[in-house]
N, C-alpha and C positions, 0 to 999 in steps of 0.2 A: 399555452398555459405559461404564466409567469409566476415565479416565486422570488421572495426576497432572500438574497444570499448575503452571508457575512462578508465583510470587507476583505478578509484574508483568504478566501477560497477563490479558485479560478478554474476555468476549463483546462483539463489536463491533456497533454499530448499522448497518443498511444498508437499502436499498430495492431493489425490483425495477425495474430500468431498462428491461428489455424481455424478450420471450420470443417464440418462434416460433409458439406456439399455446396456448390455454387453453380449458377447457370452461366453459360458461356458469355452472355452479354450483361449479366446482372451479378457482378463480382462482389465478394465479401468486402473488399476494400471500399466500396461505395458507402459503407456505414460511417466512414470518416468525414464524409461530405454532406453538409446540410442542404445541398441542392436537391429539391424534391423531384427533379427530373431523372434522378438515378436512385437505385436501391439495390440491396442484396436480396436475392431470391434463390431458393433451392429447387423450385419447381416440384416440390413434394409437399405433403400435408401433415407429416407427423415425425416426431423424434429427430430433430436436427439441432445443431449447436454451433456457436461461434465463440472463439476464445480471443480475448483482447489482452495485450501486454502494454502497460504504461511505460513511458520512457524512463521514469524513476519511481520508486515507492512513494506512497502517499498515505494520508489519512483521508479516506474516501467519504465525502460529505453527501453527494447525491449521484444517482444515475438517471439520466434522461434518455428515454427511448421514444423516437418518433416512429410509431408502428405503421406498417402497411396492411398486413392481413394475418398476423399471428393472433391466435385466440387464447392461448395458454402458455405460460412459460415459468421458468425457475432460474434464479440468479445465485451464483456462488462465487466467492472470491478467495484469493490466497496470496501469500507473500512470496512463495517460491513455486516454481512450475512443478507442482505435484497435484494434479487434478483430483486424485483419490482422497487427498487430505484437505481439499477446499472446504470452506465453511459456507453453508447456505445462509445468505443474508435476506433472501426473498424466497420462501418456500413456494411450492407449486400454487399458482394463482392465475386467475383470468386476466386478460388485458382488455379492460372495458372501454378505454378511450384510445384515440390515435396518439395523443401526446401524453406520455406517462412519465412522472418524476417520482422516483423512490428515494426517501431519505435513507442514508447509510450509517448515520451516527458516528462518523469519523472512524470507520473501520480500517485498520491497517491493511494495505492492499498493494499488490503489484500486478495481479492477473484477475481478470473478470471473465467468467464463463456464463453465457446466457444459453440455457437449454430451452429450445422452442418445442413444446410438447405436441401442439397441434395448430394448424392454421389452414388458410384457404386462399393461396398456399402459404408456406413459411416465407415471409418477406418482411424486411425492415428497411425504412428509409435511412435513418441515421441514428447514431448513439453518441451521447455526450457524457463524459466522465468528469465530475466536479469534485474538487477537494483541495487539500493542502499538501504540496510536495514535501517529503521528508527524505532527503538524500541519505543513503547509507542505511536505511531502515531494513534490518534483517530479523528473522524470527527470534534470534538470541536476545534482541532488545525488547521483546514483548513484555517481560516483567516491568521494565521501566515505563513502557507505553501505558500499561494497565494501571500503574500507580499514578501517572500524571494525567491520564485521560479525563477523569472527572473535573479537574481544574481547567483543563483545556476547553472542555465542552461548556463549562459554566462561564467562560470568558470569550464566547464565540464572537461577540461584537468588538472585541479588542484586537485590532490588527497587529499590535505589538505585545501580545500576551507573553509574559516572561516564561510561563510553563511550556508553551509551544516552542519558544526560542531555545530554551534549555534542551528540550528533546531533540530539536534539529541540530544543535551544536554537538550533543553527545553522539548521535548516530553518524553524523557527517565526519566529525573529527576523530572519533575513536573506532571507526569501522576497521581500520588497518590493524588495530590491536585486539580484535575479537578473540583470537586464540589465547592471548595472555589474560584476557578479562573473563573468560568463559566461566571459571569457578565463581567469580563475584556475581555475574549475571544469573547463574543458576540458583544461587542462594540469596538473590536480591531481596526477596520478600521476607527473609528472616529478620532483617533489620533495614527496612526500606529507606528511612530517612538518612541513616548513617551511610548506606551504600550510595544513595543519591548525591549526598554531599561529596563523597569520594569521586564519583564520576564527574560531577560538576567541576571539581577542582582540576581533574585531569583534562577536561575539555576546555577549561578556561586558561588561567595564567600559567599553569604547568604544562600546557599542551606542547610548547617547543621542546621542553625537556624530554618528553616521551619520544620525540623523533630521534634524539641522541641515544636514548636507551635502546630503542628498537634497532638502530644501526649497529650498536655495539653487540646486541644479541645476534645479529645477522653474521657477524664475523667471529662469533664464538669467544668474545672477550670474557664473557661470564662463564667460561667452561667449568670453573670450580664452584659455582653457585648453584645450589639445587632448590632454593626456595622458589615458589611460584612468583611470577612477575608481579601480580597484584599484591601479594603479601609484602614484597620488597617495597613497592610503591607506597603502601599504607604505612610501613615502618618509617619511610623517609618523611611522610607527612607529619 
């Protein structure tokens, strides 16, 4: 099965973080390899799972599963390793074909859990994760993601979309300052455009200044200042 992908998405590197079971000669790591001479198998026929961890967070565009003999599965994703808090992006459904490609609508993601509910037996040839890497993407940035995502999706064919580039700059460059920006991110949706401009300025021309401010905070030069970091930054702007 072939589908037309946007120019900016790519196959993403990942590792197998865990699984419920694997056969001695049919390891879970085989799902990383598209060679159909190998596969993952549990040698059982019900309620098994495999958990994948991406090398870096992303906006997940598609999941491709080249199935061997699973009959029914469920897919959930998360940004942090908290399986109980994962979001189901594909509720319980049958696996009608060998080569299945599921759209994920640019879901923020770092972990993918595939729960195989029944099979004959539970066995998968390989799994491919497709999307856009977003280094530094943590759950605290989700209000920013949710605000920008409609524009990012509407410009899927633009490999140089400024909305996506802005998100990548904010998450990558401001990750180190998450503790200082926590209040602004929590209240982001109260004034999204104003807050987005603030974060864009921090991630852009003012980014080198933040390194100096952070270093000074580390050595307690600001011992007499009690205002939150973000408030000081906005006053400076």
